[in-house]
Backbone atoms as SQL, in Angstrom:
CREATE TABLE atoms (id INTEGER PRIMARY KEY, chain TEXT, resi INTEGER, resn TEXT, atom TEXT, x REAL, y REAL, z REAL);
INSERT INTO atoms VALUES
  (1, 'A', 1, 'MET', 'N', 94.974, 36.134, -0.390),
  (2, 'A', 1, 'MET', 'CA', 94.446, 34.899, -2.007),
  (3, 'A', 1, 'MET', 'C', 94.635, 36.246, -2.954),
  (4, 'A', 2, 'SER', 'N', 95.480, 36.475, -3.601),
  (5, 'A', 2, 'SER', 'CA', 95.629, 36.561, -5.224),
  (6, 'A', 2, 'SER', 'C', 94.225, 35.769, -5.955),
  (7, 'A', 3, 'TRP', 'N', 93.887, 37.454, -7.529),
  (8, 'A', 3, 'TRP', 'CA', 92.837, 37.196, -8.272),
  (9, 'A', 3, 'TRP', 'C', 93.117, 35.870, -8.909),
  (10, 'A', 4, 'ILE', 'N', 94.356, 35.529, -8.788),
  (11, 'A', 4, 'ILE', 'CA', 94.674, 33.905, -9.785),
  (12, 'A', 4, 'ILE', 'C', 94.199, 33.187, -9.110),
  (13, 'A', 5, 'SER', 'N', 93.879, 32.726, -7.004),
  (14, 'A', 5, 'SER', 'CA', 94.199, 31.504, -6.278),
  (15, 'A', 5, 'SER', 'C', 92.201, 32.205, -6.706),
  (16, 'A', 6, 'VAL', 'N', 92.006, 32.596, -6.609),
  (17, 'A', 6, 'VAL', 'CA', 90.326, 32.619, -6.694),
  (18, 'A', 6, 'VAL', 'C', 89.380, 31.556, -8.084),
  (19, 'A', 7, 'LEU', 'N', 90.908, 33.121, -9.034),
  (20, 'A', 7, 'LEU', 'CA', 89.792, 31.709, -10.347),
  (21, 'A', 7, 'LEU', 'C', 90.565, 30.567, -10.658),
  (22, 'A', 8, 'VAL', 'N', 91.532, 29.377, -9.970),
  (23, 'A', 8, 'VAL', 'CA', 91.539, 28.882, -9.971),
  (24, 'A', 8, 'VAL', 'C', 90.676, 27.737, -9.213),
  (25, 'A', 9, 'VAL', 'N', 90.392, 28.520, -7.929),
  (26, 'A', 9, 'VAL', 'CA', 89.391, 27.872, -7.068),
  (27, 'A', 9, 'VAL', 'C', 88.463, 27.392, -7.933),
  (28, 'A', 10, 'ALA', 'N', 87.639, 28.867, -9.096),
  (29, 'A', 10, 'ALA', 'CA', 86.024, 28.394, -9.177),
  (30, 'A', 10, 'ALA', 'C', 86.455, 27.740, -10.422),
  (31, 'A', 11, 'ILE', 'N', 87.637, 27.998, -11.143),
  (32, 'A', 11, 'ILE', 'CA', 87.662, 26.580, -12.379),
  (33, 'A', 11, 'ILE', 'C', 87.146, 25.062, -11.199),
  (34, 'A', 12, 'GLY', 'N', 88.166, 24.725, -10.093),
  (35, 'A', 12, 'GLY', 'CA', 87.682, 24.119, -9.500),
  (36, 'A', 12, 'GLY', 'C', 86.411, 23.258, -9.244),
  (37, 'A', 13, 'VAL', 'N', 85.830, 24.507, -8.583),
  (38, 'A', 13, 'VAL', 'CA', 84.630, 24.103, -8.814),
  (39, 'A', 13, 'VAL', 'C', 82.884, 24.214, -9.667),
  (40, 'A', 14, 'ALA', 'N', 83.933, 24.260, -10.638),
  (41, 'A', 14, 'ALA', 'CA', 83.321, 24.610, -11.863),
  (42, 'A', 14, 'ALA', 'C', 82.730, 22.857, -12.215),
  (43, 'A', 15, 'LEU', 'N', 84.697, 22.300, -12.017),
  (44, 'A', 15, 'LEU', 'CA', 84.924, 21.546, -13.085),
  (45, 'A', 15, 'LEU', 'C', 83.868, 20.052, -12.480),
  (46, 'A', 16, 'VAL', 'N', 84.291, 20.318, -10.495),
  (47, 'A', 16, 'VAL', 'CA', 83.340, 19.331, -10.102),
  (48, 'A', 16, 'VAL', 'C', 81.560, 19.443, -10.406),
  (49, 'A', 17, 'ALA', 'N', 81.146, 20.870, -10.258),
  (50, 'A', 17, 'ALA', 'CA', 79.490, 20.598, -11.319),
  (51, 'A', 17, 'ALA', 'C', 79.399, 20.480, -12.260),
  (52, 'A', 18, 'VAL', 'N', 80.580, 20.138, -13.248),
  (53, 'A', 18, 'VAL', 'CA', 79.808, 19.752, -14.537),
  (54, 'A', 18, 'VAL', 'C', 80.123, 17.861, -14.078),
  (55, 'A', 19, 'ALA', 'N', 81.141, 17.875, -14.029),
  (56, 'A', 19, 'ALA', 'CA', 81.630, 15.830, -13.297),
  (57, 'A', 19, 'ALA', 'C', 79.957, 15.846, -12.710),
  (58, 'A', 20, 'LEU', 'N', 79.590, 16.313, -11.416),
  (59, 'A', 20, 'LEU', 'CA', 78.385, 15.843, -11.639),
  (60, 'A', 20, 'LEU', 'C', 77.180, 15.442, -11.635),
  (61, 'A', 21, 'LEU', 'N', 77.127, 16.593, -12.310),
  (62, 'A', 21, 'LEU', 'CA', 75.449, 17.443, -12.927),
  (63, 'A', 21, 'LEU', 'C', 74.750, 16.080, -13.237),
  (64, 'A', 22, 'PRO', 'N', 75.624, 14.969, -14.082),
  (65, 'A', 22, 'PRO', 'CA', 75.012, 13.514, -14.174),
  (66, 'A', 22, 'PRO', 'C', 74.211, 12.936, -12.986),
  (67, 'A', 23, 'LEU', 'N', 75.291, 12.474, -12.260),
  (68, 'A', 23, 'LEU', 'CA', 74.406, 11.526, -11.667),
  (69, 'A', 23, 'LEU', 'C', 73.281, 12.964, -10.888),
  (70, 'A', 24, 'ILE', 'N', 73.104, 14.260, -10.295),
  (71, 'A', 24, 'ILE', 'CA', 72.115, 14.340, -10.242),
  (72, 'A', 24, 'ILE', 'C', 71.416, 14.498, -10.973),
  (73, 'A', 25, 'VAL', 'N', 71.277, 14.837, -12.615),
  (74, 'A', 25, 'VAL', 'CA', 69.589, 14.121, -12.996),
  (75, 'A', 25, 'VAL', 'C', 69.562, 13.154, -12.860),
  (76, 'A', 26, 'LEU', 'N', 70.745, 12.155, -12.353),
  (77, 'A', 26, 'LEU', 'CA', 69.873, 11.063, -13.040),
  (78, 'A', 26, 'LEU', 'C', 69.632, 10.576, -11.384),
  (79, 'A', 27, 'LEU', 'N', 70.165, 11.225, -10.501),
  (80, 'A', 27, 'LEU', 'CA', 69.302, 11.442, -8.701),
  (81, 'A', 27, 'LEU', 'C', 67.347, 11.753, -8.665),
  (82, 'A', 28, 'ASP', 'N', 67.844, 12.124, -10.173),
  (83, 'A', 28, 'ASP', 'CA', 66.086, 13.928, -9.459),
  (84, 'A', 28, 'ASP', 'C', 65.330, 13.002, -9.939),
  (85, 'A', 29, 'LEU', 'N', 65.732, 11.899, -11.447),
  (86, 'A', 29, 'LEU', 'CA', 64.571, 10.871, -11.698),
  (87, 'A', 29, 'LEU', 'C', 64.511, 9.892, -11.456),
  (88, 'A', 30, 'ALA', 'N', 64.827, 9.130, -10.902),
  (89, 'A', 30, 'ALA', 'CA', 65.085, 8.345, -10.428),
  (90, 'A', 30, 'ALA', 'C', 64.321, 8.407, -8.343),
  (91, 'A', 31, 'GLY', 'N', 64.378, 9.545, -8.231),
  (92, 'A', 31, 'GLY', 'CA', 63.536, 9.712, -7.392),
  (93, 'A', 31, 'GLY', 'C', 61.688, 10.716, -7.732),
  (94, 'A', 32, 'GLY', 'N', 61.302, 10.436, -8.516),
  (95, 'A', 32, 'GLY', 'CA', 60.180, 10.880, -9.203),
  (96, 'A', 32, 'GLY', 'C', 59.612, 12.268, -10.070),
  (97, 'A', 33, 'GLY', 'N', 61.378, 12.687, -9.670),
  (98, 'A', 33, 'GLY', 'CA', 61.709, 14.109, -10.667),
  (99, 'A', 33, 'GLY', 'C', 61.755, 14.377, -12.136),
  (100, 'A', 34, 'ASP', 'N', 61.499, 15.296, -12.665),
  (101, 'A', 34, 'ASP', 'CA', 61.904, 15.940, -13.900),
  (102, 'A', 34, 'ASP', 'C', 63.273, 15.858, -14.012),
  (103, 'A', 35, 'GLY', 'N', 64.178, 15.741, -13.614),
  (104, 'A', 35, 'GLY', 'CA', 65.082, 15.320, -13.730),
  (105, 'A', 35, 'GLY', 'C', 66.258, 16.789, -14.655),
  (106, 'A', 36, 'LEU', 'N', 65.996, 17.237, -13.751),
  (107, 'A', 36, 'LEU', 'CA', 66.303, 19.065, -13.868),
  (108, 'A', 36, 'LEU', 'C', 65.362, 19.574, -14.757),
  (109, 'A', 37, 'GLY', 'N', 64.250, 19.436, -16.172),
  (110, 'A', 37, 'GLY', 'CA', 64.177, 19.429, -17.157),
  (111, 'A', 37, 'GLY', 'C', 64.032, 18.585, -18.219),
  (112, 'A', 38, 'LEU', 'N', 64.957, 18.067, -17.800),
  (113, 'A', 38, 'LEU', 'CA', 64.992, 16.663, -19.041),
  (114, 'A', 38, 'LEU', 'C', 64.426, 16.199, -19.699),
  (115, 'A', 39, 'CYS', 'N', 63.342, 15.297, -18.806),
  (116, 'A', 39, 'CYS', 'CA', 62.381, 14.842, -19.662),
  (117, 'A', 39, 'CYS', 'C', 61.139, 15.480, -17.726),
  (118, 'A', 40, 'THR', 'N', 59.698, 16.368, -18.905),
  (119, 'A', 40, 'THR', 'CA', 59.263, 17.621, -17.834),
  (120, 'A', 40, 'THR', 'C', 58.266, 15.882, -17.483),
  (121, 'A', 41, 'GLY', 'N', 57.241, 15.111, -18.241),
  (122, 'A', 41, 'GLY', 'CA', 57.077, 14.470, -17.566),
  (123, 'A', 41, 'GLY', 'C', 57.075, 13.102, -17.046),
  (124, 'A', 42, 'GLY', 'N', 58.901, 13.355, -16.544),
  (125, 'A', 42, 'GLY', 'CA', 58.858, 12.119, -15.465),
  (126, 'A', 42, 'GLY', 'C', 59.261, 11.051, -16.685),
  (127, 'A', 43, 'LEU', 'N', 59.855, 10.169, -16.012),
  (128, 'A', 43, 'LEU', 'CA', 60.603, 8.886, -16.212),
  (129, 'A', 43, 'LEU', 'C', 60.385, 8.399, -17.589),
  (130, 'A', 44, 'GLY', 'N', 58.652, 8.389, -17.284),
  (131, 'A', 44, 'GLY', 'CA', 57.960, 7.090, -17.903),
  (132, 'A', 44, 'GLY', 'C', 57.155, 7.978, -19.528),
  (133, 'A', 45, 'GLY', 'N', 57.191, 9.677, -19.453),
  (134, 'A', 45, 'GLY', 'CA', 56.828, 10.208, -20.626),
  (135, 'A', 45, 'GLY', 'C', 57.797, 10.996, -21.279),
  (136, 'A', 46, 'CYS', 'N', 59.343, 10.463, -20.679),
  (137, 'A', 46, 'CYS', 'CA', 59.973, 11.026, -21.708),
  (138, 'A', 46, 'CYS', 'C', 61.027, 10.349, -23.119),
  (139, 'A', 47, 'ARG', 'N', 60.435, 11.735, -23.823),
  (140, 'A', 47, 'ARG', 'CA', 61.186, 11.122, -25.306),
  (141, 'A', 47, 'ARG', 'C', 61.524, 11.320, -25.725),
  (142, 'A', 48, 'THR', 'N', 62.728, 11.008, -26.132),
  (143, 'A', 48, 'THR', 'CA', 64.691, 11.261, -26.498),
  (144, 'A', 48, 'THR', 'C', 64.768, 10.995, -27.592),
  (145, 'A', 49, 'SER', 'N', 65.657, 11.525, -28.677),
  (146, 'A', 49, 'SER', 'CA', 66.284, 10.652, -29.591),
  (147, 'A', 49, 'SER', 'C', 66.737, 10.160, -29.832),
  (148, 'A', 50, 'TYR', 'N', 67.537, 9.576, -30.545),
  (149, 'A', 50, 'TYR', 'CA', 69.202, 8.367, -30.046),
  (150, 'A', 50, 'TYR', 'C', 69.708, 9.574, -30.307),
  (151, 'A', 51, 'PHE', 'N', 70.437, 10.190, -30.496),
  (152, 'A', 51, 'PHE', 'CA', 71.785, 11.301, -30.276),
  (153, 'A', 51, 'PHE', 'C', 71.527, 12.302, -29.328),
  (154, 'A', 52, 'ASP', 'N', 70.261, 12.411, -28.015),
  (155, 'A', 52, 'ASP', 'CA', 70.302, 12.877, -27.367),
  (156, 'A', 52, 'ASP', 'C', 71.950, 12.480, -26.053),
  (157, 'A', 53, 'GLY', 'N', 71.664, 11.228, -26.231),
  (158, 'A', 53, 'GLY', 'CA', 72.539, 10.810, -24.974),
  (159, 'A', 53, 'GLY', 'C', 73.782, 11.582, -25.484),
  (160, 'A', 54, 'PRO', 'N', 74.923, 10.516, -26.586),
  (161, 'A', 54, 'PRO', 'CA', 75.850, 11.228, -27.449),
  (162, 'A', 54, 'PRO', 'C', 75.995, 12.414, -27.715),
  (163, 'A', 55, 'GLU', 'N', 74.535, 13.520, -27.515),
  (164, 'A', 55, 'GLU', 'CA', 75.088, 14.475, -27.726),
  (165, 'A', 55, 'GLU', 'C', 75.164, 15.676, -26.443),
  (166, 'A', 56, 'LEU', 'N', 74.531, 15.797, -25.412),
  (167, 'A', 56, 'LEU', 'CA', 75.001, 14.990, -24.041),
  (168, 'A', 56, 'LEU', 'C', 76.580, 15.091, -23.892),
  (169, 'A', 57, 'LEU', 'N', 77.330, 13.749, -23.805),
  (170, 'A', 57, 'LEU', 'CA', 78.032, 13.618, -23.860),
  (171, 'A', 57, 'LEU', 'C', 79.231, 14.567, -24.367),
  (172, 'A', 58, 'GLY', 'N', 79.066, 14.915, -25.277),
  (173, 'A', 58, 'GLY', 'CA', 79.660, 15.475, -26.375),
  (174, 'A', 58, 'GLY', 'C', 79.982, 16.829, -25.963),
  (175, 'A', 59, 'VAL', 'N', 78.857, 17.069, -25.349),
  (176, 'A', 59, 'VAL', 'CA', 78.257, 18.923, -24.520),
  (177, 'A', 59, 'VAL', 'C', 79.776, 18.627, -23.286),
  (178, 'A', 60, 'LEU', 'N', 78.787, 17.521, -22.661),
  (179, 'A', 60, 'LEU', 'CA', 79.986, 17.733, -21.452),
  (180, 'A', 60, 'LEU', 'C', 81.322, 17.137, -20.845),
  (181, 'A', 61, 'GLY', 'N', 81.737, 16.594, -22.424),
  (182, 'A', 61, 'GLY', 'CA', 83.058, 16.626, -22.071),
  (183, 'A', 61, 'GLY', 'C', 83.978, 17.630, -23.025),
  (184, 'A', 62, 'LEU', 'N', 84.119, 18.073, -24.454),
  (185, 'A', 62, 'LEU', 'CA', 83.729, 19.956, -24.512),
  (186, 'A', 62, 'LEU', 'C', 84.069, 20.061, -22.842),
  (187, 'A', 63, 'VAL', 'N', 82.869, 20.838, -22.227),
  (188, 'A', 63, 'VAL', 'CA', 82.706, 21.111, -21.046),
  (189, 'A', 63, 'VAL', 'C', 84.333, 21.558, -19.873),
  (190, 'A', 64, 'ILE', 'N', 83.519, 20.237, -19.682),
  (191, 'A', 64, 'ILE', 'CA', 85.174, 19.293, -19.145),
  (192, 'A', 64, 'ILE', 'C', 86.654, 20.098, -19.898),
  (193, 'A', 65, 'PHE', 'N', 86.583, 19.421, -21.641),
  (194, 'A', 65, 'PHE', 'CA', 87.937, 19.940, -21.762),
  (195, 'A', 65, 'PHE', 'C', 88.213, 21.517, -21.751),
  (196, 'A', 66, 'VAL', 'N', 88.025, 22.237, -22.003),
  (197, 'A', 66, 'VAL', 'CA', 87.718, 23.771, -21.796),
  (198, 'A', 66, 'VAL', 'C', 87.986, 24.090, -20.897),
  (199, 'A', 67, 'LEU', 'N', 87.481, 23.762, -20.235),
  (200, 'A', 67, 'LEU', 'CA', 87.811, 23.701, -17.782),
  (201, 'A', 67, 'LEU', 'C', 89.071, 23.411, -17.536),
  (202, 'A', 68, 'VAL', 'N', 90.033, 21.767, -17.826),
  (203, 'A', 68, 'VAL', 'CA', 90.729, 21.738, -17.500),
  (204, 'A', 68, 'VAL', 'C', 91.948, 22.978, -18.013),
  (205, 'A', 69, 'VAL', 'N', 91.916, 22.843, -19.524),
  (206, 'A', 69, 'VAL', 'CA', 92.791, 24.094, -20.589),
  (207, 'A', 69, 'VAL', 'C', 92.710, 25.168, -19.113),
  (208, 'A', 70, 'ALA', 'N', 91.910, 25.677, -19.308),
  (209, 'A', 70, 'ALA', 'CA', 91.932, 26.706, -17.904),
  (210, 'A', 70, 'ALA', 'C', 92.228, 26.981, -17.157),
  (211, 'A', 71, 'MET', 'N', 92.504, 25.561, -16.543),
  (212, 'A', 71, 'MET', 'CA', 92.929, 25.340, -15.166),
  (213, 'A', 71, 'MET', 'C', 94.904, 25.221, -15.471),
  (214, 'A', 72, 'ARG', 'N', 94.406, 24.266, -16.350),
  (215, 'A', 72, 'ARG', 'CA', 96.505, 24.855, -16.525),
  (216, 'A', 72, 'ARG', 'C', 96.731, 25.883, -17.073),
  (217, 'A', 73, 'ALA', 'N', 96.647, 26.503, -17.720),
  (218, 'A', 73, 'ALA', 'CA', 96.742, 27.958, -18.195),
  (219, 'A', 73, 'ALA', 'C', 96.995, 28.777, -16.717),
  (220, 'A', 74, 'ALA', 'N', 95.801, 28.612, -15.556),
  (221, 'A', 74, 'ALA', 'CA', 95.903, 30.015, -14.807),
  (222, 'A', 74, 'ALA', 'C', 96.819, 28.780, -13.924),
  (223, 'A', 75, 'ARG', 'N', 97.155, 27.704, -13.770),
  (224, 'A', 75, 'ARG', 'CA', 97.901, 27.465, -12.927),
  (225, 'A', 75, 'ARG', 'C', 99.164, 28.114, -13.530),
  (226, 'A', 76, 'GLN', 'N', 99.511, 27.801, -14.253),
  (227, 'A', 76, 'GLN', 'CA', 101.279, 28.261, -15.517),
  (228, 'A', 76, 'GLN', 'C', 100.914, 29.483, -14.809),
  (229, 'A', 77, 'ALA', 'N', 100.052, 30.579, -14.545),
  (230, 'A', 77, 'ALA', 'CA', 100.401, 32.519, -14.923),
  (231, 'A', 77, 'ALA', 'C', 100.183, 32.116, -12.430),
  (232, 'A', 78, 'GLN', 'N', 99.778, 30.822, -11.831),
  (233, 'A', 78, 'GLN', 'CA', 100.034, 31.045, -11.095),
  (234, 'A', 78, 'GLN', 'C', 101.135, 31.197, -10.996),
  (235, 'A', 79, 'ALA', 'N', 101.879, 29.846, -11.220),
  (236, 'A', 79, 'ALA', 'CA', 103.751, 29.194, -10.827),
  (237, 'A', 79, 'ALA', 'C', 104.119, 31.036, -11.296),
  (238, 'A', 80, 'ALA', 'N', 104.253, 31.028, -12.308),
  (239, 'A', 80, 'ALA', 'CA', 104.883, 32.840, -13.082),
  (240, 'A', 80, 'ALA', 'C', 104.706, 33.449, -12.095),
  (241, 'A', 81, 'ALA', 'N', 103.549, 34.268, -11.828),
  (242, 'A', 81, 'ALA', 'CA', 103.562, 35.064, -10.125),
  (243, 'A', 81, 'ALA', 'C', 103.968, 34.963, -9.444),
  (244, 'A', 82, 'GLU', 'N', 104.286, 33.961, -8.871),
  (245, 'A', 82, 'GLU', 'CA', 105.217, 33.751, -7.830),
  (246, 'A', 82, 'GLU', 'C', 106.842, 33.404, -7.820),
  (247, 'A', 83, 'ARG', 'N', 106.988, 33.450, -9.443),
  (248, 'A', 83, 'ARG', 'CA', 108.256, 33.546, -9.154),
  (249, 'A', 83, 'ARG', 'C', 108.704, 34.528, -9.749),
  (250, 'A', 84, 'ARG', 'N', 107.747, 35.415, -10.106),
  (251, 'A', 84, 'ARG', 'CA', 108.553, 36.916, -9.437),
  (252, 'A', 84, 'ARG', 'C', 108.545, 37.646, -9.360),
  (253, 'A', 85, 'GLN', 'N', 107.336, 36.453, -8.210),
  (254, 'A', 85, 'GLN', 'CA', 107.298, 37.503, -6.599),
  (255, 'A', 85, 'GLN', 'C', 108.611, 37.022, -5.291),
  (256, 'A', 86, 'GLU', 'N', 109.156, 35.681, -6.201),
  (257, 'A', 86, 'GLU', 'CA', 110.309, 35.538, -4.974),
  (258, 'A', 86, 'GLU', 'C', 110.977, 36.284, -6.048),
  (259, 'A', 87, 'ASP', 'N', 111.641, 36.468, -7.578),
  (260, 'A', 87, 'ASP', 'CA', 112.547, 37.215, -7.632),
  (261, 'A', 87, 'ASP', 'C', 113.164, 38.679, -6.774),
  (262, 'A', 88, 'THR', 'N', 111.015, 39.363, -6.837),
  (263, 'A', 88, 'THR', 'CA', 111.930, 40.590, -6.025),
  (264, 'A', 88, 'THR', 'C', 111.910, 40.203, -4.236),
  (265, 'A', 89, 'THR', 'N', 111.723, 39.495, -4.024),
  (266, 'A', 89, 'THR', 'CA', 111.406, 38.981, -2.463),
  (267, 'A', 89, 'THR', 'C', 112.828, 39.071, -2.219),
  (268, 'A', 90, 'PHE', 'N', 113.654, 39.105, -3.260),
  (269, 'A', 90, 'PHE', 'CA', 114.784, 37.962, -2.832),
  (270, 'A', 90, 'PHE', 'C', 116.279, 38.424, -3.173),
  (271, 'A', 91, 'GLY', 'N', 115.981, 39.439, -4.149),
  (272, 'A', 91, 'GLY', 'CA', 117.085, 40.257, -4.840),
  (273, 'A', 91, 'GLY', 'C', 117.966, 38.913, -5.467),
  (274, 'A', 92, 'PRO', 'N', 118.952, 39.785, -6.284),
  (275, 'A', 92, 'PRO', 'CA', 119.806, 39.153, -6.487),
  (276, 'A', 92, 'PRO', 'C', 121.203, 38.759, -5.819),
  (277, 'A', 93, 'SER', 'N', 121.506, 37.863, -5.640),
  (278, 'A', 93, 'SER', 'CA', 122.488, 36.461, -5.306),
  (279, 'A', 93, 'SER', 'C', 123.280, 37.439, -4.800),
  (280, 'A', 94, 'VAL', 'N', 124.483, 37.432, -3.923),
  (281, 'A', 94, 'VAL', 'CA', 125.459, 38.332, -3.274),
  (282, 'A', 94, 'VAL', 'C', 127.042, 37.041, -3.141),
  (283, 'A', 95, 'GLY', 'N', 126.888, 36.529, -3.495),
  (284, 'A', 95, 'GLY', 'CA', 128.336, 36.760, -4.866),
  (285, 'A', 95, 'GLY', 'C', 128.583, 35.179, -3.458),
  (286, 'A', 96, 'GLY', 'N', 128.581, 34.537, -3.010),
  (287, 'A', 96, 'GLY', 'CA', 129.421, 33.780, -2.597),
  (288, 'A', 96, 'GLY', 'C', 130.464, 32.969, -3.456),
  (289, 'A', 97, 'ARG', 'N', 130.397, 33.141, -4.413),
  (290, 'A', 97, 'ARG', 'CA', 130.858, 32.041, -4.926),
  (291, 'A', 97, 'ARG', 'C', 132.705, 32.300, -4.789),
  (292, 'A', 98, 'ASP', 'N', 133.218, 32.765, -4.837),
  (293, 'A', 98, 'ASP', 'CA', 134.561, 33.246, -4.798),
  (294, 'A', 98, 'ASP', 'C', 134.389, 33.124, -3.148),
  (295, 'A', 99, 'ARG', 'N', 134.347, 32.824, -1.909),
  (296, 'A', 99, 'ARG', 'CA', 134.489, 32.221, -0.948),
  (297, 'A', 99, 'ARG', 'C', 134.668, 31.667, -1.023),
  (298, 'A', 100, 'LEU', 'N', 133.814, 30.429, -2.042),
  (299, 'A', 100, 'LEU', 'CA', 134.371, 28.902, -1.498),
  (300, 'A', 100, 'LEU', 'C', 134.593, 28.410, -3.031),
  (301, 'A', 101, 'GLY', 'N', 135.367, 29.073, -2.714),
  (302, 'A', 101, 'GLY', 'CA', 136.924, 28.167, -4.375),
  (303, 'A', 101, 'GLY', 'C', 136.628, 28.553, -5.068),
  (304, 'A', 102, 'GLY', 'N', 135.452, 29.247, -5.688),
  (305, 'A', 102, 'GLY', 'CA', 135.185, 29.506, -7.545),
  (306, 'A', 102, 'GLY', 'C', 134.374, 29.106, -7.867),
  (307, 'A', 103, 'TRP', 'N', 134.269, 27.721, -7.405),
  (308, 'A', 103, 'TRP', 'CA', 133.361, 26.665, -8.308),
  (309, 'A', 103, 'TRP', 'C', 132.195, 26.867, -8.506);
């Protein structure tokens, strides 16, 4: 497994973790917790402004966007490395076109 494959797996794990973060916070709040530090006094004592939710959504959206762009770049680099490895493994063609009628 090359370092590019490890990077692709790490970015995938990060994407899943960021996508599941709001669910984990809500489950913690529903269970009587502090929402992983979001509401220190629990759900009843949570004081937030009108902009906390959209700000959190914007930050999570931006992080997911950056991770998707990084995943795309890593997958393209992985494909290029595999193509390069294929080219060096198989070598040049032996020129069978002459034997097949020259088409």
